[in-house]
C-alpha positions as CSV (number, residue, x, y, z in Angstrom):
1,M,29.7,15.1,3.2
2,K,32.3,12.6,4.4
3,G,35.5,13.0,6.4
4,K,38.9,11.6,5.7
5,T,39.3,7.9,5.5
6,I,42.2,6.1,7.2
7,S,44.1,6.0,3.9
8,E,43.8,9.8,3.7
9,I,45.2,10.5,7.2
10,V,48.9,10.8,7.9
11,I,50.8,11.1,11.2
12,G,51.1,14.7,12.0
13,D,47.9,15.8,10.4
14,K,46.3,18.6,12.6
15,A,43.1,20.5,12.8
16,S,41.6,23.0,15.3
17,F,38.5,24.8,16.4
18,Q,38.2,28.0,18.3
19,K,35.4,29.3,20.5
20,T,34.9,32.0,23.1
21,I,32.9,30.4,26.0
22,T,30.0,32.6,27.1
23,E,27.9,32.6,30.2
24,T,25.0,31.4,28.1
25,D,27.1,28.4,26.9
26,V,27.7,27.4,30.5
27,Y,24.0,27.7,31.5
28,L,22.9,25.8,28.5
29,Y,25.4,23.0,29.2
30,A,24.3,22.9,32.8
31,G,20.7,22.7,31.8
32,I,21.2,20.0,29.2
33,T,23.4,17.8,31.4
34,G,21.9,18.5,34.8
35,D,25.4,19.5,36.1
36,L,24.3,22.4,38.3
37,N,27.4,22.5,40.4
38,P,27.6,25.9,42.0
39,A,31.2,26.2,40.9
40,H,29.8,26.9,37.5
41,I,26.6,28.7,38.0
42,N,26.6,30.5,41.4
43,E,28.8,33.6,41.5
44,S,28.6,34.1,45.3
45,Y,29.3,30.5,46.1
46,S,32.2,30.2,43.6
47,K,33.9,33.4,44.9
48,E,34.6,31.5,48.1
49,S,35.8,28.4,46.3
50,F,39.3,27.3,45.4
51,F,39.0,29.0,42.0
52,K,37.7,32.3,43.4
53,G,35.0,32.6,40.7
54,R,32.9,30.7,38.3
55,I,34.6,28.3,36.0
56,V,33.4,26.5,32.8
57,H,32.6,22.8,33.0
58,G,35.6,20.7,32.1
59,M,33.5,18.5,29.9
60,L,32.1,21.5,28.0
61,T,35.7,22.4,27.2
62,S,36.4,18.8,26.1
63,G,33.4,18.9,23.8
64,L,35.4,21.3,21.6
65,I,37.7,18.4,20.8
66,S,34.7,16.4,19.7
67,A,33.8,19.3,17.4
68,V,37.2,19.0,15.7
69,L,37.1,15.3,15.3
70,G,33.5,15.2,14.1
71,T,33.7,18.1,11.6
72,Q,37.3,18.4,10.4
73,L,39.7,15.6,11.2
74,P,38.8,12.9,10.4
75,G,35.4,14.7,10.0
76,P,31.8,13.7,9.2
77,G,31.2,10.0,9.8
78,T,33.9,9.6,12.4
79,I,33.0,7.4,15.4
80,Y,34.5,8.7,18.7
81,L,35.7,5.6,20.6
82,S,37.6,6.9,23.7
83,Q,39.1,10.0,25.2
84,E,41.6,10.3,28.0
85,L,41.6,13.8,29.6
86,R,43.8,15.7,32.0
87,F,42.6,19.1,33.2
88,H,45.5,21.6,33.8
89,A,43.8,24.9,34.5
90,P,40.3,26.3,34.8
91,V,38.5,27.8,31.9
92,R,36.8,31.1,32.8
93,F,33.7,32.8,31.3
94,S,34.8,34.7,28.2
95,D,38.0,32.7,27.6
96,T,38.7,31.9,24.0
97,I,39.6,28.2,23.7
98,V,41.4,26.6,20.8
99,A,41.0,22.8,20.6
100,E,43.5,21.0,18.5
101,V,44.0,17.4,17.5
102,E,47.0,15.8,15.9
103,A,47.2,12.3,14.4
104,I,49.9,10.3,16.3
105,E,49.1,6.7,15.5
106,I,47.4,4.9,12.7
107,I,46.1,1.4,13.1
108,A,45.0,0.6,9.5
109,E,44.0,-3.0,10.1
110,K,41.5,-1.9,12.7
111,N,40.5,1.4,11.1
112,R,41.6,3.3,14.1
113,V,43.5,6.6,14.6
114,K,44.9,7.9,17.8
115,F,45.1,11.7,18.3
116,N,46.8,13.9,20.8
117,T,44.2,16.4,22.0
118,I,44.9,19.7,23.6
119,C,42.9,22.9,24.5
120,K,44.6,26.2,25.1
121,N,43.2,29.5,26.2
122,Q,43.8,32.9,24.7
123,N,47.1,33.2,26.7
124,D,48.4,30.0,25.1
125,E,48.0,28.2,28.4
126,V,47.2,24.5,28.2
127,V,43.9,24.0,30.0
128,L,43.2,20.4,28.9
129,S,45.2,17.6,27.3
130,G,44.8,14.0,26.4
131,T,44.5,11.4,23.7
132,A,41.5,10.2,21.7
133,F,40.9,7.1,19.6
134,V,38.5,7.3,16.7
135,M,37.2,5.2,13.8
136,P,37.3,7.3,10.6
137,P,34.6,6.9,8.0
138,K,35.1,4.1,5.5
């Protein structure tokens, strides 16, 4: 299986992935990464925090962008080169997040594509945005 090559991608191409984030997802991510920040895993601590309850790791949310780039657009064989992120709002347990990428620049001579990246929750609220550079498969 191979993703789209640079000659198959056009400005404006879009793809998305949707996932409901569960408590299990958060605990697995915390265990894998070692990020045991109580804002994510300790209900009593997080109730007293700025967010007034547990929140999902921002990087877990951003990982949904990687899922789109690596499986859909460009797809399998893509090399993720960089990602700029801006976190706009917290993601809560049980939120359904849609990660979307849109091709905004093609640098054919370097085999690079720049994508706008955005994640929205079930209320269509932007929780994360940024840009990514990838190298599509040849």
